[in-house]
PyMOL commands that place a pseudoatom at each C-alpha (Angstrom):
pseudoatom trace, name=CA, resn=MET, resi=1, chain=A, elem=C, hetatm=0, pos=[-43.642, 60.933, -15.242]
pseudoatom trace, name=CA, resn=ILE, resi=2, chain=A, elem=C, hetatm=0, pos=[-45.008, 57.403, -16.797]
pseudoatom trace, name=CA, resn=LYS, resi=3, chain=A, elem=C, hetatm=0, pos=[-42.435, 57.457, -19.491]
pseudoatom trace, name=CA, resn=ARG, resi=4, chain=A, elem=C, hetatm=0, pos=[-39.704, 57.649, -16.615]
pseudoatom trace, name=CA, resn=ILE, resi=5, chain=A, elem=C, hetatm=0, pos=[-41.138, 55.240, -14.172]
pseudoatom trace, name=CA, resn=LEU, resi=6, chain=A, elem=C, hetatm=0, pos=[-41.631, 52.628, -17.525]
pseudoatom trace, name=CA, resn=MET, resi=7, chain=A, elem=C, hetatm=0, pos=[-37.893, 53.355, -18.324]
pseudoatom trace, name=CA, resn=PHE, resi=8, chain=A, elem=C, hetatm=0, pos=[-37.454, 52.414, -14.549]
pseudoatom trace, name=CA, resn=MET, resi=9, chain=A, elem=C, hetatm=0, pos=[-39.339, 49.484, -14.125]
pseudoatom trace, name=CA, resn=ILE, resi=10, chain=A, elem=C, hetatm=0, pos=[-38.825, 47.677, -17.185]
pseudoatom trace, name=CA, resn=PRO, resi=11, chain=A, elem=C, hetatm=0, pos=[-35.075, 47.091, -16.475]
pseudoatom trace, name=CA, resn=THR, resi=12, chain=A, elem=C, hetatm=0, pos=[-35.994, 46.400, -13.107]
pseudoatom trace, name=CA, resn=ALA, resi=13, chain=A, elem=C, hetatm=0, pos=[-38.515, 43.637, -14.185]
pseudoatom trace, name=CA, resn=VAL, resi=14, chain=A, elem=C, hetatm=0, pos=[-35.889, 42.026, -17.153]
pseudoatom trace, name=CA, resn=ALA, resi=15, chain=A, elem=C, hetatm=0, pos=[-32.924, 42.048, -14.038]
pseudoatom trace, name=CA, resn=GLY, resi=16, chain=A, elem=C, hetatm=0, pos=[-35.608, 40.282, -12.007]
pseudoatom trace, name=CA, resn=ILE, resi=17, chain=A, elem=C, hetatm=0, pos=[-36.583, 37.941, -14.419]
pseudoatom trace, name=CA, resn=CYS, resi=18, chain=A, elem=C, hetatm=0, pos=[-33.210, 37.046, -15.164]
pseudoatom trace, name=CA, resn=LEU, resi=19, chain=A, elem=C, hetatm=0, pos=[-31.785, 36.901, -11.410]
pseudoatom trace, name=CA, resn=TYR, resi=20, chain=A, elem=C, hetatm=0, pos=[-35.339, 34.686, -11.402]
pseudoatom trace, name=CA, resn=LEU, resi=21, chain=A, elem=C, hetatm=0, pos=[-34.226, 32.278, -14.258]
pseudoatom trace, name=CA, resn=SER, resi=22, chain=A, elem=C, hetatm=0, pos=[-30.419, 32.445, -12.860]
pseudoatom trace, name=CA, resn=VAL, resi=23, chain=A, elem=C, hetatm=0, pos=[-31.812, 30.904, -9.550]
pseudoatom trace, name=CA, resn=SER, resi=24, chain=A, elem=C, hetatm=0, pos=[-33.967, 28.585, -10.862]
pseudoatom trace, name=CA, resn=ALA, resi=25, chain=A, elem=C, hetatm=0, pos=[-30.940, 27.104, -13.409]
pseudoatom trace, name=CA, resn=TYR, resi=26, chain=A, elem=C, hetatm=0, pos=[-28.657, 27.072, -10.254]
pseudoatom trace, name=CA, resn=LEU, resi=27, chain=A, elem=C, hetatm=0, pos=[-31.133, 24.981, -7.963]
pseudoatom trace, name=CA, resn=LYS, resi=28, chain=A, elem=C, hetatm=0, pos=[-31.489, 22.757, -10.768]
pseudoatom trace, name=CA, resn=TYR, resi=29, chain=A, elem=C, hetatm=0, pos=[-28.199, 22.280, -11.380]
pseudoatom trace, name=CA, resn=THR, resi=30, chain=A, elem=C, hetatm=0, pos=[-27.582, 21.575, -7.877]
pseudoatom trace, name=CA, resn=GLU, resi=31, chain=A, elem=C, hetatm=0, pos=[-30.305, 19.399, -7.596]
pseudoatom trace, name=CA, resn=ASN, resi=32, chain=A, elem=C, hetatm=0, pos=[-29.347, 17.224, -10.457]
pseudoatom trace, name=CA, resn=TYR, resi=33, chain=A, elem=C, hetatm=0, pos=[-25.385, 17.305, -10.007]
pseudoatom trace, name=CA, resn=THR, resi=34, chain=A, elem=C, hetatm=0, pos=[-22.939, 16.213, -7.020]
pseudoatom trace, name=CA, resn=LYS, resi=35, chain=A, elem=C, hetatm=0, pos=[-19.662, 16.638, -6.052]
pseudoatom trace, name=CA, resn=THR, resi=36, chain=A, elem=C, hetatm=0, pos=[-17.488, 13.319, -6.419]
pseudoatom trace, name=CA, resn=TYR, resi=37, chain=A, elem=C, hetatm=0, pos=[-13.952, 12.166, -7.300]
pseudoatom trace, name=CA, resn=VAL, resi=38, chain=A, elem=C, hetatm=0, pos=[-12.542, 10.415, -10.473]
pseudoatom trace, name=CA, resn=ALA, resi=39, chain=A, elem=C, hetatm=0, pos=[-9.005, 8.625, -11.285]
pseudoatom trace, name=CA, resn=SER, resi=40, chain=A, elem=C, hetatm=0, pos=[-6.661, 11.526, -12.147]
pseudoatom trace, name=CA, resn=HIS, resi=41, chain=A, elem=C, hetatm=0, pos=[-4.563, 8.816, -14.630]
pseudoatom trace, name=CA, resn=GLN, resi=42, chain=A, elem=C, hetatm=0, pos=[-4.757, 5.265, -15.384]
pseudoatom trace, name=CA, resn=ILE, resi=43, chain=A, elem=C, hetatm=0, pos=[-4.302, 2.837, -11.742]
pseudoatom trace, name=CA, resn=ALA, resi=44, chain=A, elem=C, hetatm=0, pos=[-3.103, -0.141, -12.045]
pseudoatom trace, name=CA, resn=GLN, resi=45, chain=A, elem=C, hetatm=0, pos=[-4.230, -3.447, -9.955]
pseudoatom trace, name=CA, resn=ARG, resi=46, chain=A, elem=C, hetatm=0, pos=[-3.104, -3.348, -6.229]
pseudoatom trace, name=CA, resn=THR, resi=47, chain=A, elem=C, hetatm=0, pos=[-2.431, 0.449, -6.368]
pseudoatom trace, name=CA, resn=LEU, resi=48, chain=A, elem=C, hetatm=0, pos=[-2.848, 1.562, -3.084]
pseudoatom trace, name=CA, resn=ILE, resi=49, chain=A, elem=C, hetatm=0, pos=[-4.712, 4.889, -3.414]
pseudoatom trace, name=CA, resn=SER, resi=50, chain=A, elem=C, hetatm=0, pos=[-3.411, 8.106, -2.534]
pseudoatom trace, name=CA, resn=GLU, resi=51, chain=A, elem=C, hetatm=0, pos=[-4.611, 12.014, -3.140]
pseudoatom trace, name=CA, resn=LYS, resi=52, chain=A, elem=C, hetatm=0, pos=[-2.843, 12.201, -6.295]
pseudoatom trace, name=CA, resn=ASP, resi=53, chain=A, elem=C, hetatm=0, pos=[-5.135, 9.665, -7.712]
pseudoatom trace, name=CA, resn=LEU, resi=54, chain=A, elem=C, hetatm=0, pos=[-7.865, 11.574, -7.035]
pseudoatom trace, name=CA, resn=LYS, resi=55, chain=A, elem=C, hetatm=0, pos=[-9.849, 14.556, -8.997]
pseudoatom trace, name=CA, resn=GLU, resi=56, chain=A, elem=C, hetatm=0, pos=[-12.773, 16.412, -7.727]
pseudoatom trace, name=CA, resn=VAL, resi=57, chain=A, elem=C, hetatm=0, pos=[-15.337, 17.005, -10.238]
pseudoatom trace, name=CA, resn=GLU, resi=58, chain=A, elem=C, hetatm=0, pos=[-19.345, 17.385, -10.771]
pseudoatom trace, name=CA, resn=VAL, resi=59, chain=A, elem=C, hetatm=0, pos=[-21.193, 14.231, -12.102]
pseudoatom trace, name=CA, resn=SER, resi=60, chain=A, elem=C, hetatm=0, pos=[-24.398, 14.187, -13.061]
pseudoatom trace, name=CA, resn=LYS, resi=61, chain=A, elem=C, hetatm=0, pos=[-26.443, 12.204, -10.155]
pseudoatom trace, name=CA, resn=GLU, resi=62, chain=A, elem=C, hetatm=0, pos=[-27.873, 10.675, -13.422]
pseudoatom trace, name=CA, resn=PHE, resi=63, chain=A, elem=C, hetatm=0, pos=[-24.952, 8.596, -13.914]
pseudoatom trace, name=CA, resn=LEU, resi=64, chain=A, elem=C, hetatm=0, pos=[-24.281, 7.670, -9.899]
pseudoatom trace, name=CA, resn=SER, resi=65, chain=A, elem=C, hetatm=0, pos=[-24.966, 4.326, -8.698]
pseudoatom trace, name=CA, resn=ASP, resi=66, chain=A, elem=C, hetatm=0, pos=[-25.302, 2.679, -5.017]
pseudoatom trace, name=CA, resn=ASP, resi=67, chain=A, elem=C, hetatm=0, pos=[-21.635, 1.462, -6.222]
pseudoatom trace, name=CA, resn=VAL, resi=68, chain=A, elem=C, hetatm=0, pos=[-19.909, 4.486, -6.541]
pseudoatom trace, name=CA, resn=TYR, resi=69, chain=A, elem=C, hetatm=0, pos=[-18.024, 5.903, -4.003]
pseudoatom trace, name=CA, resn=LEU, resi=70, chain=A, elem=C, hetatm=0, pos=[-18.707, 9.635, -3.586]
pseudoatom trace, name=CA, resn=LYS, resi=71, chain=A, elem=C, hetatm=0, pos=[-16.759, 10.798, -0.828]
pseudoatom trace, name=CA, resn=LYS, resi=72, chain=A, elem=C, hetatm=0, pos=[-12.733, 11.180, -1.003]
pseudoatom trace, name=CA, resn=GLU, resi=73, chain=A, elem=C, hetatm=0, pos=[-12.766, 9.376, 2.765]
pseudoatom trace, name=CA, resn=ASP, resi=74, chain=A, elem=C, hetatm=0, pos=[-14.183, 6.320, 1.110]
pseudoatom trace, name=CA, resn=VAL, resi=75, chain=A, elem=C, hetatm=0, pos=[-11.554, 6.011, -1.575]
pseudoatom trace, name=CA, resn=LEU, resi=76, chain=A, elem=C, hetatm=0, pos=[-8.157, 6.604, 0.005]
pseudoatom trace, name=CA, resn=GLY, resi=77, chain=A, elem=C, hetatm=0, pos=[-6.204, 4.196, 1.637]
pseudoatom trace, name=CA, resn=LYS, resi=78, chain=A, elem=C, hetatm=0, pos=[-8.005, 0.985, -0.575]
pseudoatom trace, name=CA, resn=TYR, resi=79, chain=A, elem=C, hetatm=0, pos=[-6.499, -1.064, -2.807]
pseudoatom trace, name=CA, resn=VAL, resi=80, chain=A, elem=C, hetatm=0, pos=[-7.534, -1.503, -6.281]
pseudoatom trace, name=CA, resn=ARG, resi=81, chain=A, elem=C, hetatm=0, pos=[-8.567, -5.120, -7.060]
pseudoatom trace, name=CA, resn=LEU, resi=82, chain=A, elem=C, hetatm=0, pos=[-6.138, -7.956, -8.780]
pseudoatom trace, name=CA, resn=SER, resi=83, chain=A, elem=C, hetatm=0, pos=[-7.578, -8.014, -12.399]
pseudoatom trace, name=CA, resn=TYR, resi=84, chain=A, elem=C, hetatm=0, pos=[-9.000, -4.494, -12.619]
pseudoatom trace, name=CA, resn=SER, resi=85, chain=A, elem=C, hetatm=0, pos=[-7.720, -1.068, -13.286]
pseudoatom trace, name=CA, resn=ILE, resi=86, chain=A, elem=C, hetatm=0, pos=[-9.432, 2.209, -13.035]
pseudoatom trace, name=CA, resn=PRO, resi=87, chain=A, elem=C, hetatm=0, pos=[-9.053, 4.490, -16.381]
pseudoatom trace, name=CA, resn=LYS, resi=88, chain=A, elem=C, hetatm=0, pos=[-8.226, 7.971, -16.396]
pseudoatom trace, name=CA, resn=GLY, resi=89, chain=A, elem=C, hetatm=0, pos=[-11.645, 10.090, -15.677]
pseudoatom trace, name=CA, resn=SER, resi=90, chain=A, elem=C, hetatm=0, pos=[-13.437, 6.714, -14.302]
pseudoatom trace, name=CA, resn=LEU, resi=91, chain=A, elem=C, hetatm=0, pos=[-15.213, 6.857, -10.825]
pseudoatom trace, name=CA, resn=PHE, resi=92, chain=A, elem=C, hetatm=0, pos=[-14.083, 4.593, -8.109]
pseudoatom trace, name=CA, resn=TYR, resi=93, chain=A, elem=C, hetatm=0, pos=[-16.869, 2.364, -8.043]
pseudoatom trace, name=CA, resn=LYS, resi=94, chain=A, elem=C, hetatm=0, pos=[-16.898, -0.215, -4.599]
pseudoatom trace, name=CA, resn=SER, resi=95, chain=A, elem=C, hetatm=0, pos=[-16.470, -3.421, -6.730]
pseudoatom trace, name=CA, resn=ALA, resi=96, chain=A, elem=C, hetatm=0, pos=[-12.977, -2.094, -7.739]
pseudoatom trace, name=CA, resn=LEU, resi=97, chain=A, elem=C, hetatm=0, pos=[-11.700, -1.254, -4.966]
pseudoatom trace, name=CA, resn=GLU, resi=98, chain=A, elem=C, hetatm=0, pos=[-10.772, -3.453, -0.909]
pseudoatom trace, name=CA, resn=THR, resi=99, chain=A, elem=C, hetatm=0, pos=[-9.348, -2.752, 2.198]
pseudoatom trace, name=CA, resn=ASP, resi=100, chain=A, elem=C, hetatm=0, pos=[-8.391, -6.548, 3.749]
pseudoatom trace, name=CA, resn=ILE, resi=101, chain=A, elem=C, hetatm=0, pos=[-6.087, -8.212, 1.365]
pseudoatom trace, name=CA, resn=LYS, resi=102, chain=A, elem=C, hetatm=0, pos=[-4.492, -11.351, 1.648]
pseudoatom trace, name=CA, resn=ASP, resi=103, chain=A, elem=C, hetatm=0, pos=[-1.624, -10.574, -0.636]
pseudoatom trace, name=CA, resn=LEU, resi=104, chain=A, elem=C, hetatm=0, pos=[-0.992, -6.725, 1.381]
pseudoatom trace, name=CA, resn=ALA, resi=105, chain=A, elem=C, hetatm=0, pos=[2.702, -8.030, 1.869]
pseudoatom trace, name=CA, resn=TYR, resi=106, chain=A, elem=C, hetatm=0, pos=[3.819, -8.165, -2.047]
pseudoatom trace, name=CA, resn=THR, resi=107, chain=A, elem=C, hetatm=0, pos=[2.664, -5.117, -2.700]
pseudoatom trace, name=CA, resn=LEU, resi=108, chain=A, elem=C, hetatm=0, pos=[5.013, -3.634, -0.404]
pseudoatom trace, name=CA, resn=LEU, resi=109, chain=A, elem=C, hetatm=0, pos=[8.033, -5.110, -2.762]
pseudoatom trace, name=CA, resn=LEU, resi=110, chain=A, elem=C, hetatm=0, pos=[10.404, -2.700, -4.398]
pseudoatom trace, name=CA, resn=LYS, resi=111, chain=A, elem=C, hetatm=0, pos=[11.934, -3.428, -7.783]
pseudoatom trace, name=CA, resn=GLY, resi=112, chain=A, elem=C, hetatm=0, pos=[14.120, -6.697, -7.612]
pseudoatom trace, name=CA, resn=GLN, resi=113, chain=A, elem=C, hetatm=0, pos=[12.493, -8.061, -4.945]
pseudoatom trace, name=CA, resn=VAL, resi=114, chain=A, elem=C, hetatm=0, pos=[10.743, -11.165, -3.975]
pseudoatom trace, name=CA, resn=ALA, resi=115, chain=A, elem=C, hetatm=0, pos=[8.868, -12.043, -0.855]
pseudoatom trace, name=CA, resn=TYR, resi=116, chain=A, elem=C, hetatm=0, pos=[11.014, -14.482, 1.449]
pseudoatom trace, name=CA, resn=ASP, resi=117, chain=A, elem=C, hetatm=0, pos=[9.162, -16.626, 3.744]
pseudoatom trace, name=CA, resn=ILE, resi=118, chain=A, elem=C, hetatm=0, pos=[11.246, -17.406, 7.271]
pseudoatom trace, name=CA, resn=TYR, resi=119, chain=A, elem=C, hetatm=0, pos=[9.760, -20.184, 9.541]
pseudoatom trace, name=CA, resn=VAL, resi=120, chain=A, elem=C, hetatm=0, pos=[10.521, -19.264, 13.073]
pseudoatom trace, name=CA, resn=SER, resi=121, chain=A, elem=C, hetatm=0, pos=[10.907, -22.717, 14.219]
pseudoatom trace, name=CA, resn=GLU, resi=122, chain=A, elem=C, hetatm=0, pos=[13.870, -23.077, 11.155]
pseudoatom trace, name=CA, resn=VAL, resi=123, chain=A, elem=C, hetatm=0, pos=[15.963, -19.877, 13.090]
pseudoatom trace, name=CA, resn=LYS, resi=124, chain=A, elem=C, hetatm=0, pos=[16.915, -17.929, 16.237]
pseudoatom trace, name=CA, resn=VAL, resi=125, chain=A, elem=C, hetatm=0, pos=[14.507, -14.968, 16.566]
pseudoatom trace, name=CA, resn=ASN, resi=126, chain=A, elem=C, hetatm=0, pos=[13.024, -12.778, 19.177]
pseudoatom trace, name=CA, resn=THR, resi=127, chain=A, elem=C, hetatm=0, pos=[9.554, -12.116, 17.811]
pseudoatom trace, name=CA, resn=GLY, resi=128, chain=A, elem=C, hetatm=0, pos=[8.255, -10.339, 20.563]
pseudoatom trace, name=CA, resn=ASN, resi=129, chain=A, elem=C, hetatm=0, pos=[9.432, -6.442, 19.171]
pseudoatom trace, name=CA, resn=LEU, resi=130, chain=A, elem=C, hetatm=0, pos=[8.738, -7.504, 15.620]
pseudoatom trace, name=CA, resn=ASN, resi=131, chain=A, elem=C, hetatm=0, pos=[6.714, -5.187, 13.158]
pseudoatom trace, name=CA, resn=ALA, resi=132, chain=A, elem=C, hetatm=0, pos=[6.036, -4.934, 9.317]
pseudoatom trace, name=CA, resn=GLY, resi=133, chain=A, elem=C, hetatm=0, pos=[8.199, -2.575, 8.207]
pseudoatom trace, name=CA, resn=MET, resi=134, chain=A, elem=C, hetatm=0, pos=[11.230, -3.100, 10.407]
pseudoatom trace, name=CA, resn=TYR, resi=135, chain=A, elem=C, hetatm=0, pos=[14.464, -3.924, 8.842]
pseudoatom trace, name=CA, resn=VAL, resi=136, chain=A, elem=C, hetatm=0, pos=[16.574, -7.153, 10.130]
pseudoatom trace, name=CA, resn=ASP, resi=137, chain=A, elem=C, hetatm=0, pos=[19.972, -8.618, 9.641]
pseudoatom trace, name=CA, resn=LEU, resi=138, chain=A, elem=C, hetatm=0, pos=[20.479, -11.991, 8.871]
pseudoatom trace, name=CA, resn=TYR, resi=139, chain=A, elem=C, hetatm=0, pos=[23.612, -13.913, 10.811]
pseudoatom trace, name=CA, resn=LEU, resi=140, chain=A, elem=C, hetatm=0, pos=[24.667, -17.219, 9.885]
pseudoatom trace, name=CA, resn=THR, resi=141, chain=A, elem=C, hetatm=0, pos=[26.681, -19.703, 12.112]
pseudoatom trace, name=CA, resn=ILE, resi=142, chain=A, elem=C, hetatm=0, pos=[28.303, -22.605, 10.575]
pseudoatom trace, name=CA, resn=ASN, resi=143, chain=A, elem=C, hetatm=0, pos=[29.577, -25.593, 12.438]
pseudoatom trace, name=CA, resn=THR, resi=144, chain=A, elem=C, hetatm=0, pos=[32.925, -26.826, 11.227]
pseudoatom trace, name=CA, resn=ASN, resi=145, chain=A, elem=C, hetatm=0, pos=[35.678, -29.310, 11.700]
pseudoatom trace, name=CA, resn=ASP, resi=146, chain=A, elem=C, hetatm=0, pos=[38.070, -26.894, 12.903]
pseudoatom trace, name=CA, resn=LYS, resi=147, chain=A, elem=C, hetatm=0, pos=[35.899, -23.728, 14.997]
pseudoatom trace, name=CA, resn=PRO, resi=148, chain=A, elem=C, hetatm=0, pos=[32.268, -22.402, 14.510]
pseudoatom trace, name=CA, resn=ILE, resi=149, chain=A, elem=C, hetatm=0, pos=[32.136, -19.576, 11.793]
pseudoatom trace, name=CA, resn=SER, resi=150, chain=A, elem=C, hetatm=0, pos=[29.482, -16.943, 12.858]
pseudoatom trace, name=CA, resn=ASP, resi=151, chain=A, elem=C, hetatm=0, pos=[28.999, -13.645, 10.577]
pseudoatom trace, name=CA, resn=LEU, resi=152, chain=A, elem=C, hetatm=0, pos=[26.818, -11.055, 8.984]
pseudoatom trace, name=CA, resn=LEU, resi=153, chain=A, elem=C, hetatm=0, pos=[24.942, -13.327, 6.137]
pseudoatom trace, name=CA, resn=LEU, resi=154, chain=A, elem=C, hetatm=0, pos=[22.347, -10.665, 4.707]
pseudoatom trace, name=CA, resn=GLU, resi=155, chain=A, elem=C, hetatm=0, pos=[21.307, -6.781, 5.919]
pseudoatom trace, name=CA, resn=TYR, resi=156, chain=A, elem=C, hetatm=0, pos=[18.561, -4.454, 5.537]
pseudoatom trace, name=CA, resn=CYS, resi=157, chain=A, elem=C, hetatm=0, pos=[16.177, -7.610, 4.981]
pseudoatom trace, name=CA, resn=ARG, resi=158, chain=A, elem=C, hetatm=0, pos=[12.627, -5.577, 5.297]
pseudoatom trace, name=CA, resn=ILE, resi=159, chain=A, elem=C, hetatm=0, pos=[9.860, -7.089, 7.463]
pseudoatom trace, name=CA, resn=ILE, resi=160, chain=A, elem=C, hetatm=0, pos=[6.934, -7.086, 4.409]
pseudoatom trace, name=CA, resn=GLY, resi=161, chain=A, elem=C, hetatm=0, pos=[4.148, -9.324, 6.843]
pseudoatom trace, name=CA, resn=LEU, resi=162, chain=A, elem=C, hetatm=0, pos=[3.510, -11.095, 9.947]
pseudoatom trace, name=CA, resn=TYR, resi=163, chain=A, elem=C, hetatm=0, pos=[1.959, -14.560, 10.003]
pseudoatom trace, name=CA, resn=ASP, resi=164, chain=A, elem=C, hetatm=0, pos=[0.798, -17.636, 12.451]
pseudoatom trace, name=CA, resn=THR, resi=165, chain=A, elem=C, hetatm=0, pos=[1.335, -20.939, 11.979]
pseudoatom trace, name=CA, resn=ASN, resi=166, chain=A, elem=C, hetatm=0, pos=[-1.712, -21.328, 9.873]
pseudoatom trace, name=CA, resn=GLY, resi=167, chain=A, elem=C, hetatm=0, pos=[-0.613, -18.476, 7.284]
pseudoatom trace, name=CA, resn=LYS, resi=168, chain=A, elem=C, hetatm=0, pos=[-2.931, -15.698, 8.903]
pseudoatom trace, name=CA, resn=GLN, resi=169, chain=A, elem=C, hetatm=0, pos=[-1.802, -12.292, 9.049]
pseudoatom trace, name=CA, resn=ILE, resi=170, chain=A, elem=C, hetatm=0, pos=[-0.733, -10.935, 12.092]
pseudoatom trace, name=CA, resn=LEU, resi=171, chain=A, elem=C, hetatm=0, pos=[-1.043, -6.996, 12.552]
pseudoatom trace, name=CA, resn=ASN, resi=172, chain=A, elem=C, hetatm=0, pos=[0.816, -4.482, 13.870]
pseudoatom trace, name=CA, resn=TYR, resi=173, chain=A, elem=C, hetatm=0, pos=[-2.214, -4.229, 16.908]
pseudoatom trace, name=CA, resn=ASP, resi=174, chain=A, elem=C, hetatm=0, pos=[-2.412, -7.628, 17.297]
pseudoatom trace, name=CA, resn=SER, resi=175, chain=A, elem=C, hetatm=0, pos=[-0.420, -8.833, 21.073]
pseudoatom trace, name=CA, resn=ASP, resi=176, chain=A, elem=C, hetatm=0, pos=[-2.177, -12.016, 21.282]
pseudoatom trace, name=CA, resn=SER, resi=177, chain=A, elem=C, hetatm=0, pos=[-1.572, -14.213, 18.261]
pseudoatom trace, name=CA, resn=ARG, resi=178, chain=A, elem=C, hetatm=0, pos=[2.201, -16.108, 18.156]
pseudoatom trace, name=CA, resn=VAL, resi=179, chain=A, elem=C, hetatm=0, pos=[4.344, -15.235, 14.714]
pseudoatom trace, name=CA, resn=GLY, resi=180, chain=A, elem=C, hetatm=0, pos=[5.112, -18.312, 12.899]
pseudoatom trace, name=CA, resn=ILE, resi=181, chain=A, elem=C, hetatm=0, pos=[6.120, -16.918, 9.457]
pseudoatom trace, name=CA, resn=ILE, resi=182, chain=A, elem=C, hetatm=0, pos=[8.351, -14.057, 9.134]
pseudoatom trace, name=CA, resn=SER, resi=183, chain=A, elem=C, hetatm=0, pos=[8.189, -12.838, 5.201]
pseudoatom trace, name=CA, resn=LEU, resi=184, chain=A, elem=C, hetatm=0, pos=[11.342, -10.872, 4.029]
pseudoatom trace, name=CA, resn=ALA, resi=185, chain=A, elem=C, hetatm=0, pos=[11.780, -8.676, 1.553]
pseudoatom trace, name=CA, resn=VAL, resi=186, chain=A, elem=C, hetatm=0, pos=[15.073, -9.953, -0.334]
pseudoatom trace, name=CA, resn=GLY, resi=187, chain=A, elem=C, hetatm=0, pos=[16.974, -9.367, -3.848]
pseudoatom trace, name=CA, resn=ARG, resi=188, chain=A, elem=C, hetatm=0, pos=[15.960, -12.554, -6.211]
pseudoatom trace, name=CA, resn=ASP, resi=189, chain=A, elem=C, hetatm=0, pos=[19.749, -13.344, -6.751]
pseudoatom trace, name=CA, resn=ASP, resi=190, chain=A, elem=C, hetatm=0, pos=[19.643, -13.508, -2.103]
pseudoatom trace, name=CA, resn=VAL, resi=191, chain=A, elem=C, hetatm=0, pos=[17.215, -16.478, -2.364]
pseudoatom trace, name=CA, resn=SER, resi=192, chain=A, elem=C, hetatm=0, pos=[19.616, -19.299, -3.168]
pseudoatom trace, name=CA, resn=ILE, resi=193, chain=A, elem=C, hetatm=0, pos=[22.145, -17.949, -0.912]
pseudoatom trace, name=CA, resn=ILE, resi=194, chain=A, elem=C, hetatm=0, pos=[19.409, -17.735, 2.117]
pseudoatom trace, name=CA, resn=ASN, resi=195, chain=A, elem=C, hetatm=0, pos=[18.584, -21.230, 1.333]
pseudoatom trace, name=CA, resn=LYS, resi=196, chain=A, elem=C, hetatm=0, pos=[21.751, -22.790, 1.396]
pseudoatom trace, name=CA, resn=ALA, resi=197, chain=A, elem=C, hetatm=0, pos=[22.506, -20.850, 4.257]
pseudoatom trace, name=CA, resn=LEU, resi=198, chain=A, elem=C, hetatm=0, pos=[19.853, -22.784, 5.946]
pseudoatom trace, name=CA, resn=THR, resi=199, chain=A, elem=C, hetatm=0, pos=[21.144, -26.411, 5.416]
pseudoatom trace, name=CA, resn=VAL, resi=200, chain=A, elem=C, hetatm=0, pos=[24.796, -25.626, 6.264]
pseudoatom trace, name=CA, resn=GLY, resi=201, chain=A, elem=C, hetatm=0, pos=[24.397, -24.024, 9.652]
pseudoatom trace, name=CA, resn=GLU, resi=202, chain=A, elem=C, hetatm=0, pos=[22.052, -21.740, 12.210]
pseudoatom trace, name=CA, resn=ILE, resi=203, chain=A, elem=C, hetatm=0, pos=[20.207, -18.743, 11.231]
pseudoatom trace, name=CA, resn=ARG, resi=204, chain=A, elem=C, hetatm=0, pos=[19.997, -15.601, 13.708]
pseudoatom trace, name=CA, resn=ILE, resi=205, chain=A, elem=C, hetatm=0, pos=[17.571, -13.000, 13.180]
pseudoatom trace, name=CA, resn=VAL, resi=206, chain=A, elem=C, hetatm=0, pos=[18.536, -9.506, 14.581]
pseudoatom trace, name=CA, resn=ALA, resi=207, chain=A, elem=C, hetatm=0, pos=[17.556, -6.073, 14.475]
pseudoatom trace, name=CA, resn=GLY, resi=208, chain=A, elem=C, hetatm=0, pos=[20.870, -3.630, 13.403]
pseudoatom trace, name=CA, resn=SER, resi=209, chain=A, elem=C, hetatm=0, pos=[21.294, 0.043, 13.101]
pseudoatom trace, name=CA, resn=GLY, resi=210, chain=A, elem=C, hetatm=0, pos=[18.926, 0.321, 10.072]
pseudoatom trace, name=CA, resn=THR, resi=211, chain=A, elem=C, hetatm=0, pos=[15.914, -1.001, 11.604]
pseudoatom trace, name=CA, resn=TYR, resi=212, chain=A, elem=C, hetatm=0, pos=[13.680, 1.749, 11.168]
pseudoatom trace, name=CA, resn=SER, resi=213, chain=A, elem=C, hetatm=0, pos=[15.420, 3.336, 8.104]
pseudoatom trace, name=CA, resn=ARG, resi=214, chain=A, elem=C, hetatm=0, pos=[13.567, 3.725, 4.457]
pseudoatom trace, name=CA, resn=ASP, resi=215, chain=A, elem=C, hetatm=0, pos=[13.454, 2.036, 0.997]
pseudoatom trace, name=CA, resn=LEU, resi=216, chain=A, elem=C, hetatm=0, pos=[16.727, 0.017, 1.658]
pseudoatom trace, name=CA, resn=LEU, resi=217, chain=A, elem=C, hetatm=0, pos=[17.559, -2.846, -0.504]
pseudoatom trace, name=CA, resn=SER, resi=218, chain=A, elem=C, hetatm=0, pos=[18.913, -6.228, 1.069]
pseudoatom trace, name=CA, resn=ARG, resi=219, chain=A, elem=C, hetatm=0, pos=[22.951, -6.421, 0.748]
pseudoatom trace, name=CA, resn=LEU, resi=220, chain=A, elem=C, hetatm=0, pos=[25.104, -9.585, 1.168]
pseudoatom trace, name=CA, resn=ASN, resi=221, chain=A, elem=C, hetatm=0, pos=[28.201, -9.247, 3.192]
pseudoatom trace, name=CA, resn=GLU, resi=222, chain=A, elem=C, hetatm=0, pos=[29.964, -10.642, 0.040]
pseudoatom trace, name=CA, resn=GLY, resi=223, chain=A, elem=C, hetatm=0, pos=[33.356, -10.119, 2.025]
pseudoatom trace, name=CA, resn=SER, resi=224, chain=A, elem=C, hetatm=0, pos=[32.580, -12.955, 4.306]
pseudoatom trace, name=CA, resn=GLU, resi=225, chain=A, elem=C, hetatm=0, pos=[34.167, -16.128, 4.766]
pseudoatom trace, name=CA, resn=LEU, resi=226, chain=A, elem=C, hetatm=0, pos=[31.026, -17.787, 5.225]
pseudoatom trace, name=CA, resn=PHE, resi=227, chain=A, elem=C, hetatm=0, pos=[30.574, -17.507, 1.287]
pseudoatom trace, name=CA, resn=GLU, resi=228, chain=A, elem=C, hetatm=0, pos=[33.406, -20.515, 1.105]
pseudoatom trace, name=CA, resn=TYR, resi=229, chain=A, elem=C, hetatm=0, pos=[30.906, -22.928, 2.342]
pseudoatom trace, name=CA, resn=LEU, resi=230, chain=A, elem=C, hetatm=0, pos=[27.566, -21.512, 0.161]
pseudoatom trace, name=CA, resn=GLN, resi=231, chain=A, elem=C, hetatm=0, pos=[29.276, -22.483, -2.904]
for i in range(1, 231): cmd.bond("trace and resi %d" % i, "trace and resi %d" % (i + 1))
show_as sticks, trace
zoom trace
C-alpha cells in the first residue's frame, strides 16, 4: 500500500516541482523581456517608416533605454533623420527619427525629378484649391509681333509643397495661410525650359484631367510651336 502511494506521490511531486520551475522561469523571463520592434532591413536617411520596415522581437529590458521607441504606433509615419541610417536588426531610437521635417517636399521626388519652385507673383494661378499631391499643367502664352501664341507647355507637374512668402510650409489643413511659392516635381531637363518660358511669356497653372493621378512624370508638349521661341 505504502509502495503504491509512493509510486503515485513521487511522480506527482516531480511534476509539481517541474511546473513550479517552469512557471518561475516564465515569470522571470516575462519580467526581464518585452516585445518591441527592430528594423527589418537597412533603412536609409529620409525614409518614411512603414509596416514593411518593422520586425517584431522580444528584447531584454537591460538593453532598452528611454531613447528607444517600444510601440509600433510610435515609429510608423516618422522619417529617418538626415545623416542617419538604421541598420538591419537595430532598435528604433528617438534620436534617429523625426516627424516635422523642413525638406519634406524633397522626399516626394521620383527618380530623375527635381523640385522647381514657382513664385505665385510670377505666374497666373488660383491657389485656393491647390494641395500637395495634386498634378497641374503649365500653359505658356507668348505675345509675338503677329499674334499671341498660347499652348500647353508641360503637363503632369506634381505639387510637392506649398509655402508662404517667407518659405514656411503650408499644410493641407491650413486654410488661413496665403500661398506664395508652389514647389513642383519636374524632370531635370525641364528646368531650363521653364526658366526660358518665364522670361519670354506668361505661365498659367491649371488643374487638368490628371489632377489626382499617381506616380506620373512631368511631360513636355514637344510638338508645340512654342518651342520655336524657347531655343
